[in-house]
KEKE-3310 file (N, C-alpha, C; in steps of 0.2 Angstrom, whole numbers, plus 5000, padded with zeros to 4 digits):
npx = (5431:5442:5454:5454:5466:5473:5471:5477:5484:5478:5466:5460:5456:5447:5437:5433:5426:5414:5397:5382:5370:5369:5371:5359:5350:5354:5350:5337:5327:5329:5330:5319:5311:5312:5301:5301:5296:5287:5290:5280:5282:5296:5299:5292:5299:5312:5311:5313:5309:5307:5312:5310:5321:5317:5326:5326:5316:5319:5323:5331:5331:5340:5351:5362:5361:5361:5374:5381:5374:5376:5390:5393:5386:5394:5405:5417:5414:5424:5428:5416:5415:5425:5420:5414:5419:5416:5416:5407:5396:5383:5372:5378:5382:5370:5366:5376:5374:5361:5362:5372:5365:5354:5362:5368:5380:5392:5394:5404:5403:5411:5407:5407:5408:5399:5388:5371:5359:5348:5353:5363:5356:5347:5356:5361:5350:5348:5357:5371:5387:5391:5404:5409:5419:5430:5427:5423:5419:5432:5440:5434:5435:5449:5450:5443:5451:5461:5455:5451:5464:5468:5458:5457:5446:5435:5435:5422:5421:5414:5413:5425:5426:5424:5413:5404:5402:5396:5384:5378:5377:5365:5355:5356:5353:5339:5334:5336:5328:5315:5314:5319:5322:5329:5338:5348:5356:5356:5367:5371:5387:5399:5411:5412:5407:5393:5390:5400:5395:5382:5385:5393:5385:5374:5381:5386:5377:5371:5378:5376:5369:5369:5379:5379:5387:5384:5390:5392:5397:5406:5412:5420:5428:5429:5427:5437:5448:5446:5448:5462:5467:5471:5470:5465:5467:5456:5458:5449:5431:5416:5399:5381:5377:5381:5382:5390:5402:5416:5434:5443:5443:5440:5454:5450:5437:5439:5447:5437:5426:5432:5432:5419:5409:5401:5402:5405:5396:5394:5385:5377:5374:5363:5355:5353:5345:5334:5329:5326:5315:5306:5304:5299:5287:5280:5280:5279:5289:5303:5320:5336:5350:5361:5355:5347:5355:5355:5344:5346:5356:5349:5348:5360:5359:5359:5353:5337:5320:5323:5324:5326:5333:5333:5342:5336:5345:5345:5335:5337:5335:5335:5321:5323:5332:5325:5315:5323:5328:5317:5314:5325:5324:5313:5316:5326:5320:5312:5301:5299:5301:5311:5312:5318:5312:5313:5303:5293:5291:5276:5258:5249:5258:5261:5250:5249:5260:5255:5244:5250:5256:5245:5239:5248:5246:5254:5257:5258:5270:5277:5280:5291:5292:5303:5310:5323:5333:5337:5346:5341:5329:5318:5313:5313:5308:5312:5305:5304:5300:5293:5287:5276:5278:5276:5286:5301:5298:5286:5292:5299:5289:5283:5294:5294:5282:5284:5294:5287:5279:5287:5296:5311:5318:5327:5334:5334)
npy = (5654:5640:5636:5623:5617:5605:5595:5584:5588:5580:5576:5588:5591:5581:5585:5597:5592:5587:5586:5590:5592:5584:5571:5571:5569:5557:5549:5550:5540:5531:5533:5538:5553:5562:5571:5587:5588:5598:5601:5603:5600:5599:5612:5621:5617:5621:5634:5638:5636:5621:5608:5592:5581:5566:5554:5542:5536:5532:5521:5506:5511:5522:5536:5532:5525:5534:5539:5527:5521:5531:5530:5517:5516:5523:5515:5506:5494:5484:5486:5482:5469:5464:5464:5470:5477:5482:5491:5493:5499:5496:5504:5509:5497:5491:5500:5499:5485:5485:5494:5487:5475:5480:5484:5473:5468:5459:5459:5461:5463:5469:5469:5476:5465:5469:5474:5477:5464:5466:5474:5466:5455:5461:5466:5454:5449:5457:5452:5453:5446:5444:5448:5446:5455:5462:5475:5487:5500:5504:5493:5484:5490:5488:5475:5473:5480:5471:5460:5466:5467:5454:5448:5457:5466:5480:5494:5501:5515:5521:5535:5543:5547:5555:5552:5546:5557:5566:5560:5559:5573:5577:5577:5590:5598:5595:5600:5614:5617:5614:5622:5636:5647:5643:5643:5636:5620:5604:5591:5573:5567:5556:5549:5560:5561:5563:5576:5583:5583:5588:5601:5607:5606:5615:5627:5632:5640:5646:5653:5659:5650:5641:5627:5614:5601:5586:5576:5561:5562:5552:5549:5558:5561:5570:5583:5584:5583:5595:5604:5602:5605:5596:5580:5568:5554:5543:5534:5525:5522:5526:5524:5524:5527:5518:5519:5530:5528:5531:5531:5540:5554:5555:5558:5566:5570:5578:5591:5596:5598:5607:5618:5620:5618:5625:5623:5610:5601:5592:5579:5570:5553:5551:5562:5559:5548:5554:5562:5552:5546:5556:5559:5546:5546:5558:5560:5548:5541:5531:5533:5528:5527:5535:5541:5551:5561:5574:5580:5580:5589:5601:5607:5613:5625:5642:5653:5660:5658:5654:5645:5629:5614:5597:5583:5567:5554:5540:5524:5511:5500:5487:5478:5475:5484:5496:5495:5496:5508:5516:5514:5520:5533:5537:5538:5547:5559:5561:5554:5542:5536:5529:5522:5517:5512:5510:5500:5498:5481:5477:5476:5486:5496:5496:5500:5513:5519:5517:5525:5538:5539:5538:5550:5559:5558:5548:5535:5518:5507:5496:5486:5480:5470:5466:5456:5453:5462:5471:5474:5469:5458:5455:5466:5477:5480:5481:5492:5492:5503:5508:5521:5530:5546:5564:5571:5580:5590:5585:5573:5579:5584:5572:5567:5577:5574:5562:5565:5573:5564:5557:5548:5541:5541:5532:5536:5526)
npz = (5317:5315:5302:5289:5290:5292:5283:5270:5254:5244:5250:5252:5239:5237:5246:5240:5229:5234:5232:5238:5233:5221:5227:5234:5224:5220:5230:5231:5227:5236:5250:5264:5265:5279:5287:5296:5314:5324:5341:5354:5368:5371:5366:5375:5387:5385:5381:5368:5350:5345:5334:5328:5318:5312:5310:5315:5309:5297:5283:5288:5300:5304:5300:5293:5281:5271:5269:5267:5255:5246:5245:5241:5229:5220:5218:5207:5195:5196:5209:5216:5213:5221:5234:5250:5265:5282:5297:5312:5325:5324:5316:5305:5300:5296:5286:5277:5274:5269:5257:5250:5247:5239:5228:5224:5229:5239:5256:5271:5289:5303:5319:5336:5350:5360:5354:5353:5351:5343:5332:5327:5322:5313:5303:5298:5292:5282:5273:5275:5280:5296:5308:5324:5335:5347:5360:5358:5346:5340:5341:5334:5322:5319:5318:5306:5297:5296:5290:5278:5272:5271:5262:5252:5252:5248:5259:5268:5276:5291:5294:5290:5277:5261:5252:5261:5270:5261:5258:5271:5273:5265:5274:5280:5269:5267:5280:5279:5267:5272:5283:5282:5290:5301:5316:5323:5323:5331:5333:5335:5339:5334:5327:5318:5305:5302:5307:5300:5287:5288:5293:5283:5272:5276:5280:5268:5261:5271:5282:5294:5302:5317:5321:5332:5340:5349:5362:5372:5389:5393:5381:5374:5362:5351:5356:5365:5357:5349:5359:5362:5350:5341:5334:5346:5356:5365:5380:5385:5383:5390:5390:5389:5376:5364:5350:5347:5353:5351:5350:5344:5333:5315:5303:5293:5296:5308:5305:5297:5306:5314:5305:5301:5312:5325:5339:5352:5363:5379:5387:5400:5404:5412:5408:5394:5396:5402:5391:5382:5388:5388:5374:5370:5378:5375:5361:5356:5349:5347:5351:5349:5362:5357:5348:5354:5358:5354:5359:5372:5372:5372:5384:5386:5378:5379:5373:5369:5362:5349:5333:5333:5327:5331:5328:5327:5327:5326:5329:5333:5344:5357:5365:5378:5382:5380:5390:5402:5400:5401:5414:5421:5415:5421:5435:5434:5430:5441:5443:5448:5464:5476:5492:5509:5525:5542:5553:5568:5573:5573:5573:5562:5558:5544:5538:5542:5535:5522:5523:5524:5512:5503:5507:5501:5488:5481:5471:5475:5469:5472:5486:5499:5512:5524:5536:5539:5536:5545:5560:5572:5570:5578:5583:5574:5557:5540:5528:5511:5498:5483:5474:5462:5456:5454:5450:5456:5466:5471:5477:5487:5495:5500:5507:5517:5523:5529:5538:5547:5553:5561:5555:5548:5533:5520:5505:5490)
capx = (5432:5449:5454:5454:5474:5476:5469:5482:5482:5473:5459:5457:5453:5441:5432:5431:5422:5408:5391:5377:5364:5370:5370:5352:5347:5356:5347:5330:5322:5332:5328:5313:5311:5310:5299:5302:5291:5287:5289:5278:5284:5303:5299:5290:5304:5318:5310:5315:5305:5311:5309:5314:5322:5317:5330:5325:5310:5323:5324:5336:5331:5345:5353:5368:5359:5362:5381:5382:5372:5380:5397:5393:5384:5400:5411:5418:5412:5429:5428:5410:5417:5430:5416:5414:5419:5414:5416:5401:5392:5376:5368:5382:5382:5363:5366:5380:5371:5355:5364:5375:5360:5351:5366:5370:5387:5393:5397:5405:5403:5413:5404:5409:5404:5394:5383:5364:5357:5343:5357:5367:5351:5345:5362:5361:5344:5349:5361:5378:5390:5393:5409:5409:5426:5432:5422:5420:5420:5439:5443:5431:5439:5456:5449:5440:5457:5465:5451:5452:5470:5468:5454:5456:5439:5434:5433:5417:5422:5408:5413:5430:5426:5421:5407:5400:5400:5392:5378:5375:5375:5359:5350:5356:5349:5332:5332:5336:5323:5309:5314:5324:5325:5332:5344:5353:5355:5360:5368:5375:5394:5404:5417:5411:5405:5387:5390:5404:5391:5377:5388:5396:5379:5371:5385:5388:5373:5368:5383:5373:5365:5374:5379:5382:5388:5383:5394:5391:5403:5410:5415:5421:5434:5429:5427:5444:5452:5446:5451:5469:5469:5474:5466:5467:5464:5454:5461:5443:5425:5411:5393:5376:5376:5385:5382:5395:5407:5422:5440:5447:5439:5444:5458:5446:5431:5441:5447:5430:5422:5436:5431:5412:5405:5402:5403:5403:5394:5394:5379:5378:5370:5356:5352:5351:5339:5328:5326:5323:5308:5301:5303:5294:5281:5276:5280:5278:5295:5309:5326:5342:5354:5365:5350:5343:5360:5354:5338:5349:5360:5345:5350:5366:5358:5358:5349:5330:5316:5327:5322:5331:5332:5337:5342:5336:5349:5343:5330:5338:5336:5331:5316:5325:5335:5319:5312:5328:5329:5311:5314:5330:5322:5308:5320:5330:5315:5309:5294:5299:5304:5312:5316:5317:5310:5313:5297:5293:5288:5270:5253:5246:5263:5261:5244:5251:5264:5250:5240:5254:5257:5239:5237:5252:5244:5259:5254:5263:5271:5280:5282:5295:5292:5308:5312:5330:5337:5339:5351:5337:5323:5312:5311:5311:5308:5314:5301:5307:5295:5293:5281:5276:5277:5275:5292:5306:5294:5282:5296:5301:5283:5283:5299:5292:5277:5287:5297:5281:5276:5293:5299:5317:5318:5333:5333:5338)
capy = (5646:5638:5634:5616:5616:5598:5591:5584:5591:5575:5576:5595:5590:5577:5589:5602:5589:5585:5589:5588:5592:5578:5566:5571:5566:5550:5545:5552:5535:5525:5535:5541:5560:5563:5578:5590:5588:5603:5598:5608:5598:5602:5619:5624:5615:5624:5640:5639:5633:5615:5604:5585:5578:5560:5549:5535:5533:5531:5514:5503:5514:5527:5540:5529:5522:5539:5539:5520:5520:5536:5528:5510:5517:5526:5510:5504:5487:5479:5486:5479:5462:5462:5463:5475:5476:5488:5490:5497:5497:5494:5507:5509:5490:5490:5505:5495:5479:5487:5497:5481:5471:5484:5485:5467:5467:5455:5463:5458:5468:5468:5473:5474:5459:5472:5477:5475:5458:5468:5477:5461:5451:5465:5466:5448:5448:5461:5448:5453:5442:5447:5445:5449:5456:5468:5477:5494:5501:5505:5487:5481:5493:5485:5468:5474:5481:5464:5456:5469:5466:5447:5446:5462:5469:5487:5496:5506:5518:5524:5542:5546:5546:5560:5550:5545:5563:5569:5557:5562:5580:5578:5579:5597:5601:5594:5604:5621:5617:5614:5627:5641:5652:5639:5647:5631:5613:5600:5584:5569:5566:5550:5550:5566:5561:5566:5583:5586:5583:5593:5608:5609:5608:5621:5633:5634:5645:5649:5653:5661:5645:5638:5620:5612:5594:5584:5570:5559:5563:5546:5547:5565:5561:5576:5589:5585:5585:5602:5608:5601:5608:5591:5574:5565:5547:5542:5527:5521:5525:5523:5528:5520:5529:5514:5521:5536:5527:5532:5534:5544:5556:5554:5564:5570:5574:5583:5597:5599:5600:5613:5624:5622:5617:5631:5621:5604:5601:5586:5577:5564:5547:5553:5567:5555:5544:5558:5563:5546:5545:5562:5557:5541:5547:5564:5560:5541:5540:5528:5535:5524:5531:5539:5545:5556:5565:5581:5582:5581:5595:5607:5610:5617:5631:5648:5657:5658:5660:5652:5639:5624:5607:5592:5577:5560:5550:5533:5521:5504:5498:5481:5479:5475:5491:5501:5494:5498:5516:5519:5514:5525:5539:5539:5539:5553:5564:5561:5551:5536:5537:5522:5523:5512:5515:5505:5501:5493:5475:5476:5477:5493:5500:5496:5504:5520:5521:5517:5531:5544:5539:5540:5557:5563:5556:5544:5529:5513:5502:5490:5486:5474:5470:5461:5456:5450:5467:5475:5470:5465:5457:5454:5473:5481:5477:5487:5492:5495:5506:5511:5525:5534:5553:5569:5575:5581:5594:5580:5569:5583:5584:5565:5567:5581:5571:5557:5568:5576:5558:5555:5542:5542:5537:5532:5535:5521)
capz = (5316:5313:5295:5288:5288:5293:5277:5265:5247:5241:5253:5250:5232:5237:5249:5235:5224:5237:5229:5241:5228:5217:5232:5236:5218:5220:5236:5231:5227:5241:5257:5266:5266:5285:5288:5303:5318:5329:5348:5359:5374:5371:5365:5382:5392:5384:5379:5361:5345:5344:5329:5327:5312:5314:5305:5317:5305:5291:5281:5292:5307:5306:5295:5290:5275:5266:5267:5264:5248:5242:5244:5237:5222:5216:5217:5200:5194:5199:5217:5218:5213:5227:5240:5254:5272:5286:5305:5315:5331:5322:5311:5298:5297:5292:5280:5272:5272:5264:5251:5246:5245:5234:5223:5222:5231:5245:5262:5278:5294:5309:5325:5343:5354:5364:5350:5354:5347:5337:5327:5324:5318:5307:5298:5295:5288:5276:5268:5276:5284:5302:5312:5331:5337:5351:5365:5356:5338:5337:5341:5328:5316:5318:5315:5299:5293:5295:5285:5272:5269:5270:5257:5247:5252:5248:5265:5268:5283:5294:5295:5288:5269:5258:5250:5267:5272:5256:5259:5277:5272:5262:5279:5280:5263:5269:5285:5276:5263:5275:5288:5279:5295:5306:5319:5326:5322:5336:5330:5339:5337:5336:5323:5315:5298:5301:5308:5295:5281:5289:5294:5277:5268:5278:5280:5261:5259:5277:5286:5301:5306:5322:5321:5338:5341:5356:5363:5379:5393:5393:5374:5371:5357:5346:5360:5368:5351:5348:5365:5362:5344:5337:5335:5352:5357:5372:5382:5385:5382:5394:5389:5386:5369:5361:5343:5346:5358:5347:5354:5340:5327:5309:5301:5288:5299:5313:5302:5294:5311:5316:5301:5300:5318:5330:5346:5354:5371:5382:5391:5405:5403:5415:5403:5389:5398:5402:5384:5379:5391:5385:5367:5369:5381:5372:5354:5354:5345:5350:5349:5353:5366:5354:5343:5357:5361:5352:5363:5379:5371:5372:5391:5386:5374:5383:5369:5370:5356:5343:5330:5334:5325:5334:5324:5330:5322:5325:5334:5334:5351:5359:5369:5385:5384:5381:5397:5406:5399:5404:5422:5423:5414:5426:5441:5433:5430:5448:5442:5452:5471:5480:5498:5514:5531:5547:5556:5573:5571:5577:5568:5560:5555:5537:5537:5543:5529:5516:5523:5522:5504:5500:5508:5497:5481:5479:5469:5476:5464:5475:5494:5501:5519:5525:5543:5539:5534:5551:5565:5577:5567:5582:5586:5568:5550:5535:5522:5504:5495:5477:5472:5456:5459:5449:5450:5462:5471:5474:5481:5493:5499:5503:5512:5523:5527:5533:5544:5551:5556:5565:5551:5545:5527:5516:5498:5487)
cpx = (5439:5448:5455:5462:5477:5475:5475:5479:5477:5466:5456:5453:5447:5436:5429:5426:5415:5402:5385:5370:5363:5368:5362:5348:5348:5352:5339:5325:5324:5330:5321:5315:5308:5308:5300:5296:5292:5286:5287:5281:5292:5304:5297:5296:5310:5318:5313:5309:5309:5308:5313:5315:5322:5320:5329:5319:5313:5323:5331:5336:5336:5347:5359:5367:5361:5369:5383:5380:5375:5387:5397:5391:5389:5405:5411:5415:5418:5429:5422:5411:5421:5426:5418:5416:5419:5415:5410:5398:5385:5373:5372:5382:5375:5363:5370:5377:5365:5357:5368:5370:5356:5355:5370:5378:5387:5396:5398:5406:5406:5410:5406:5405:5398:5388:5376:5362:5352:5347:5361:5362:5348:5350:5362:5355:5344:5354:5369:5380:5393:5399:5409:5416:5427:5426:5420:5422:5427:5442:5440:5434:5445:5455:5447:5446:5461:5461:5451:5458:5471:5464:5453:5449:5440:5431:5428:5418:5416:5407:5419:5431:5422:5414:5402:5397:5395:5385:5374:5373:5368:5354:5350:5352:5341:5330:5331:5330:5316:5309:5320:5327:5327:5338:5350:5351:5359:5361:5373:5382:5397:5410:5418:5409:5398:5387:5394:5399:5386:5379:5390:5390:5375:5375:5387:5384:5370:5373:5381:5370:5371:5373:5383:5382:5387:5386:5392:5398:5408:5413:5416:5427:5435:5430:5434:5449:5452:5449:5459:5471:5472:5470:5469:5463:5462:5456:5455:5437:5420:5404:5388:5375:5382:5387:5388:5401:5414:5428:5443:5443:5443:5448:5455:5441:5434:5443:5441:5426:5426:5433:5423:5407:5407:5404:5401:5401:5393:5388:5380:5373:5363:5352:5349:5345:5333:5325:5323:5316:5304:5299:5298:5287:5276:5275:5279:5283:5300:5315:5331:5346:5358:5361:5347:5348:5358:5348:5341:5354:5356:5346:5355:5365:5356:5353:5341:5326:5319:5324:5327:5329:5336:5336:5342:5339:5348:5338:5331:5340:5332:5326:5318:5329:5330:5316:5317:5329:5323:5311:5319:5328:5317:5311:5323:5326:5311:5302:5293:5303:5305:5315:5314:5316:5310:5307:5297:5289:5282:5264:5251:5252:5263:5255:5245:5255:5260:5246:5244:5255:5251:5237:5242:5251:5250:5256:5260:5263:5273:5282:5285:5296:5297:5311:5319:5335:5340:5343:5347:5330:5317:5309:5309:5311:5309:5308:5304:5301:5296:5287:5281:5274:5277:5281:5296:5302:5289:5286:5298:5295:5282:5288:5297:5287:5279:5290:5292:5279:5282:5296:5305:5317:5325:5332:5337:5339)
cpy = (5645:5635:5626:5615:5610:5593:5590:5587:5587:5576:5583:5594:5586:5581:5594:5599:5586:5589:5586:5587:5586:5572:5565:5568:5559:5546:5546:5546:5529:5527:5537:5548:5561:5570:5580:5589:5593:5600:5603:5607:5601:5609:5623:5623:5619:5631:5642:5635:5627:5610:5597:5583:5570:5554:5542:5532:5531:5523:5512:5507:5519:5531:5537:5527:5528:5539:5532:5519:5525:5533:5522:5511:5520:5521:5508:5496:5482:5480:5482:5471:5459:5461:5469:5473:5483:5486:5495:5494:5496:5497:5508:5502:5489:5494:5501:5489:5480:5489:5491:5477:5474:5484:5479:5465:5463:5460:5459:5464:5466:5472:5471:5469:5462:5475:5473:5469:5461:5471:5471:5457:5455:5466:5460:5447:5452:5458:5449:5448:5446:5444:5449:5449:5462:5470:5484:5495:5501:5498:5483:5483:5490:5478:5468:5476:5475:5460:5459:5467:5458:5445:5451:5465:5477:5489:5502:5509:5521:5531:5546:5545:5552:5558:5549:5552:5567:5566:5559:5569:5582:5580:5587:5601:5601:5599:5612:5622:5618:5619:5632:5646:5649:5643:5642:5624:5609:5593:5580:5568:5560:5552:5557:5566:5564:5573:5587:5588:5588:5600:5611:5611:5614:5627:5636:5640:5649:5649:5655:5656:5641:5630:5618:5604:5592:5577:5568:5561:5558:5544:5554:5566:5568:5582:5590:5586:5592:5606:5608:5603:5603:5584:5570:5558:5546:5535:5523:5525:5522:5527:5523:5522:5525:5516:5527:5535:5526:5535:5539:5547:5555:5560:5568:5574:5579:5590:5600:5601:5607:5619:5625:5621:5622:5629:5614:5604:5594:5585:5571:5559:5548:5558:5564:5551:5548:5560:5557:5545:5550:5561:5552:5543:5553:5563:5553:5539:5536:5530:5530:5529:5537:5544:5551:5561:5573:5584:5584:5587:5601:5610:5614:5624:5636:5652:5655:5661:5659:5646:5634:5617:5602:5585:5571:5555:5543:5530:5514:5502:5492:5483:5479:5481:5496:5501:5497:5506:5519:5520:5520:5532:5542:5541:5546:5559:5565:5559:5545:5538:5531:5524:5517:5515:5509:5506:5496:5487:5474:5478:5484:5497:5501:5500:5511:5523:5521:5523:5538:5545:5541:5547:5562:5562:5552:5537:5523:5508:5496:5491:5479:5474:5465:5462:5455:5455:5471:5470:5466:5464:5456:5461:5477:5477:5483:5486:5496:5497:5509:5514:5529:5541:5558:5573:5577:5585:5589:5575:5573:5583:5577:5565:5571:5578:5566:5559:5570:5570:5554:5548:5545:5538:5537:5531:5530:5523)
cpz = (5314:5306:5295:5286:5289:5287:5272:5258:5243:5244:5252:5244:5233:5240:5244:5230:5227:5234:5233:5237:5224:5221:5234:5230:5218:5225:5236:5231:5232:5248:5258:5268:5273:5287:5295:5307:5324:5336:5353:5366:5375:5370:5372:5387:5392:5381:5372:5356:5343:5339:5329:5320:5313:5310:5308:5313:5298:5289:5285:5299:5309:5299:5291:5283:5269:5264:5264:5257:5244:5240:5239:5230:5217:5215:5209:5200:5197:5207:5220:5218:5219:5233:5245:5261:5276:5293:5307:5321:5330:5316:5305:5295:5293:5286:5275:5269:5267:5257:5247:5243:5239:5227:5221:5224:5238:5250:5268:5283:5300:5314:5331:5346:5358:5360:5352:5349:5341:5331:5323:5319:5312:5302:5295:5290:5282:5271:5270:5280:5290:5306:5319:5333:5341:5355:5363:5348:5336:5337:5335:5322:5314:5315:5307:5294:5291:5290:5278:5268:5267:5263:5251:5246:5251:5255:5265:5275:5285:5294:5291:5280:5266:5255:5255:5269:5268:5257:5265:5276:5269:5268:5280:5275:5265:5275:5282:5271:5266:5281:5287:5285:5301:5309:5321:5325:5327:5333:5334:5335:5339:5333:5319:5308:5297:5302:5303:5289:5282:5289:5287:5272:5269:5278:5273:5259:5265:5282:5293:5305:5310:5321:5327:5338:5348:5357:5371:5383:5394:5386:5371:5366:5353:5351:5363:5363:5349:5353:5364:5355:5340:5339:5341:5353:5364:5374:5383:5384:5386:5394:5387:5379:5365:5353:5342:5351:5354:5351:5351:5334:5321:5307:5296:5291:5304:5310:5299:5300:5314:5312:5301:5306:5323:5337:5347:5362:5373:5386:5395:5402:5406:5410:5397:5390:5399:5396:5380:5381:5388:5378:5366:5372:5377:5365:5351:5349:5349:5347:5353:5357:5363:5350:5347:5360:5360:5356:5370:5378:5372:5379:5391:5382:5379:5379:5370:5363:5350:5340:5330:5331:5328:5330:5328:5326:5321:5330:5334:5341:5353:5364:5377:5387:5384:5388:5402:5406:5402:5411:5424:5421:5419:5433:5440:5433:5436:5447:5446:5458:5474:5486:5503:5520:5536:5551:5562:5571:5575:5572:5568:5557:5547:5534:5537:5537:5523:5517:5522:5515:5501:5501:5503:5490:5478:5477:5470:5471:5467:5482:5495:5508:5522:5533:5544:5537:5539:5556:5570:5574:5571:5584:5580:5562:5545:5529:5516:5500:5488:5475:5466:5459:5453:5448:5456:5467:5475:5479:5488:5498:5503:5508:5519:5527:5531:5539:5549:5555:5560:5561:5548:5539:5524:5509:5495:5480)
residu = (UNK:UNK:UNK:UNK:UNK:UNK:UNK:UNK:UNK:UNK:UNK:UNK:UNK:UNK:UNK:UNK:UNK:UNK:UNK:UNK:UNK:UNK:UNK:UNK:UNK:UNK:UNK:UNK:UNK:UNK:UNK:UNK:UNK:UNK:UNK:UNK:UNK:UNK:UNK:UNK:UNK:UNK:UNK:UNK:UNK:UNK:UNK:UNK:UNK:UNK:UNK:UNK:UNK:UNK:UNK:UNK:UNK:UNK:UNK:UNK:UNK:UNK:UNK:UNK:UNK:UNK:UNK:UNK:UNK:UNK:UNK:UNK:UNK:UNK:UNK:UNK:UNK:UNK:UNK:UNK:UNK:UNK:UNK:UNK:UNK:UNK:UNK:UNK:UNK:UNK:UNK:UNK:UNK:UNK:UNK:UNK:UNK:UNK:UNK:UNK:UNK:UNK:UNK:UNK:UNK:UNK:UNK:UNK:UNK:UNK:UNK:UNK:UNK:UNK:UNK:UNK:UNK:UNK:UNK:UNK:UNK:UNK:UNK:UNK:UNK:UNK:UNK:UNK:UNK:UNK:UNK:UNK:UNK:UNK:UNK:UNK:UNK:UNK:UNK:UNK:UNK:UNK:UNK:UNK:UNK:UNK:UNK:UNK:UNK:UNK:UNK:UNK:UNK:UNK:UNK:UNK:UNK:UNK:UNK:UNK:UNK:UNK:UNK:UNK:UNK:UNK:UNK:UNK:UNK:UNK:UNK:UNK:UNK:UNK:UNK:UNK:UNK:UNK:UNK:UNK:UNK:UNK:UNK:UNK:UNK:UNK:UNK:UNK:UNK:UNK:UNK:UNK:UNK:UNK:UNK:UNK:UNK:UNK:UNK:UNK:UNK:UNK:UNK:UNK:UNK:UNK:UNK:UNK:UNK:UNK:UNK:UNK:UNK:UNK:UNK:UNK:UNK:UNK:UNK:UNK:UNK:UNK:UNK:UNK:UNK:UNK:UNK:UNK:UNK:UNK:UNK:UNK:UNK:UNK:UNK:UNK:UNK:UNK:UNK:UNK:UNK:UNK:UNK:UNK:UNK:UNK:UNK:UNK:UNK:UNK:UNK:UNK:UNK:UNK:UNK:UNK:UNK:UNK:UNK:UNK:UNK:UNK:UNK:UNK:UNK:UNK:UNK:UNK:UNK:UNK:UNK:UNK:UNK:UNK:UNK:UNK:UNK:UNK:UNK:UNK:UNK:UNK:UNK:UNK:UNK:UNK:UNK:UNK:UNK:UNK:UNK:UNK:UNK:UNK:UNK:UNK:UNK:UNK:UNK:UNK:UNK:UNK:UNK:UNK:UNK:UNK:UNK:UNK:UNK:UNK:UNK:UNK:UNK:UNK:UNK:UNK:UNK:UNK:UNK:UNK:UNK:UNK:UNK:UNK:UNK:UNK:UNK:UNK:UNK:UNK:UNK:UNK:UNK:UNK:UNK:UNK:UNK:UNK:UNK:UNK:UNK:UNK:UNK:UNK:UNK:UNK:UNK:UNK:UNK:UNK:UNK:UNK:UNK:UNK:UNK:UNK:UNK:UNK:UNK:UNK:UNK:UNK:UNK:UNK:UNK:UNK:UNK:UNK:UNK:UNK:UNK:UNK:UNK:UNK:UNK:UNK:UNK:UNK:UNK:UNK:UNK:UNK:UNK:UNK:UNK:UNK:UNK:UNK:UNK:UNK:UNK:UNK:UNK:UNK:UNK:UNK:UNK:UNK:UNK:UNK:UNK:UNK:UNK:UNK:UNK:UNK:UNK:UNK:UNK:UNK:UNK:UNK)
# end
């Protein structure tokens, strides 16, 4: 591993004072102790012993409450009187709002305009003032800095702060305490505060445990920075995992990731959708897009028969997005197959298609019989079919059956 040589002398001193055990005591009566869940489904699929750390069941629905409360509880009386400001795509907002409410401090949160409504409303209900600005976290962050300067607020950074890192690291202590022989921990990565804390807390006494970060391919700020051996700024981010859509890692978190994290892997949005579906279907747990990154990262693990913990970092997701994710996840896993087929415009053709599908044990979800989609609507009609299937092998069987009956189908 590379050394933490980019930290300033002041920040090195701050890092030295991090005390995860003390933070754990500080949070003991505030957070929920999220126990590990063994996943037979993910274990079988990836040939490792997989455990889930369900921080989606945490108060406020995500791990962020740990760092936020730890930070705010350490503020002086004068700092509390000034009021707080934070920027967040959602989960940090709720963590700060909850902690501020519990500790009697006023808080203003700047959130991107694209933030899901459920996160905005949840933050307001916790007593914080919400300002919507920008299209991503980094733009909201800039607006928060302007408001901080204007109103003399105390800024609560979502990841680039030693007290935040210290609070998040308590997750690492809990993992080791419950599963002392863990081999690997997979952690979602945005700005790097979560993985910095977990990696430091675990590596302190268990240096052999592998810590792997997982980023979406559309927001690989940390991975690219590590490859460039310097903090790099992305021109744009594009991912369904809005909670980790960060353009630039922190100048505190980056060197800590360099020193303590073994590897960063990237996953596609489709892989995220698949894992969202499996988590919901098999474990009856809802994880937001960024929250299931660690599960998607299991595909990148080459080792077998290892004890792996996947952190489900949050579960704050609106119902409409849940519906969309289920549909996309089903398609991605080959559980739904949609195709079009041109048919002669004469009686009995629809019955033939229905019989082929029935013989293939494909459950019809939707049929759209449209005369106006073909060039000559008096000779042919297009049939748009959506069926429920058992996976990609089943889809291939359906295709072969249609070919056998001289039908040409077009996948949609």
